[in-house]
C-alpha positions in Angstrom: -3.9 -10.3 1.4 -5.7 -8.4 -1.3 -3.5 -6.9 -4.0 -4.5 -3.4 -4.8 -3.7 -1.4 -7.9 -1.0 1.3 -7.8 -2.3 4.7 -7.0 -2.0 7.7 -9.4 1.2 9.3 -8.1 0.0 12.9 -8.7 -3.2 12.2 -6.7 -1.2 10.5 -3.8 1.2 13.5 -3.6 -1.8 15.9 -3.7 -3.4 14.1 -0.7 -0.2 14.2 1.3 0.4 17.9 0.5 -3.2 18.8 1.3 -2.9 17.4 4.8 0.5 19.1 5.4 -0.8 22.4 4.1 -3.9 22.2 6.3 -1.8 21.7 9.4 0.4 24.6 8.4 -2.6 26.8 7.7 -4.4 26.2 11.0 -1.0 26.5 12.8 -1.6 23.7 15.3 2.1 23.1 15.6 5.3 24.7 14.4 6.3 23.1 11.1 9.8 22.3 12.2 8.4 20.4 15.2 5.9 18.7 12.9 8.7 17.6 10.6 10.7 16.3 13.5 7.8 14.3 15.0 6.9 13.0 11.5 10.4 11.7 11.0 10.5 10.1 14.4 7.2 8.3 13.9 8.2 7.1 10.5 11.5 5.9 11.9 9.9 4.0 14.8 7.0 2.5 12.8 8.5 1.6 9.4 10.2 -1.7 10.2 7.3 -3.3 12.2 4.9 -2.2 9.4 7.1 -3.5 6.6 7.7 -6.8 8.4 4.0 -7.3 9.0 3.5 -7.1 5.2 6.3 -9.4 4.3 9.4 -9.1 2.2 8.9 -7.2 -1.0 5.3 -6.2 -0.3 6.1 -2.5 -0.2 8.6 -0.1 -1.9 9.8 2.5 0.6 9.4 6.0 -0.7 7.0 5.0 -3.5 3.7 6.9 -2.8 2.0 5.1 -5.7 2.5 1.9 -3.8 -0.8 1.5 -1.9 1.0 -0.2 1.1 3.6 2.6 1.4 0.8 5.2 0.9 -1.1 3.6 3.8 2.1 3.7 6.0 3.0 7.3 5.2 -0.6 8.4 5.7 -0.7 6.7 9.1 2.5 8.4 10.1 1.3 11.8 8.9 -2.0 11.5 10.8 -0.4 10.1 13.9 1.9 13.1 13.9 -1.1 15.5 13.5 -2.9 13.7 16.3 0.0 14.1 18.7 -0.5 17.9 18.6 
């Protein structure tokens, strides 16, 4: 596995918010439904993803961690794709 440097946190947050705001702006789904689906996808997919990386390879909730950013981006775009 290749170690990647930590991301700039402000940039990571901006990327996530940009996608969220775009979904809200084009109104493809009610945002309460989006939040519910996003939660369910994260809940279902987190453990298998974390286990595939190995213990300690990712810090949950840390958007500057490239592994967690990959996971949360996947979950966000999987949610968007469901709609």
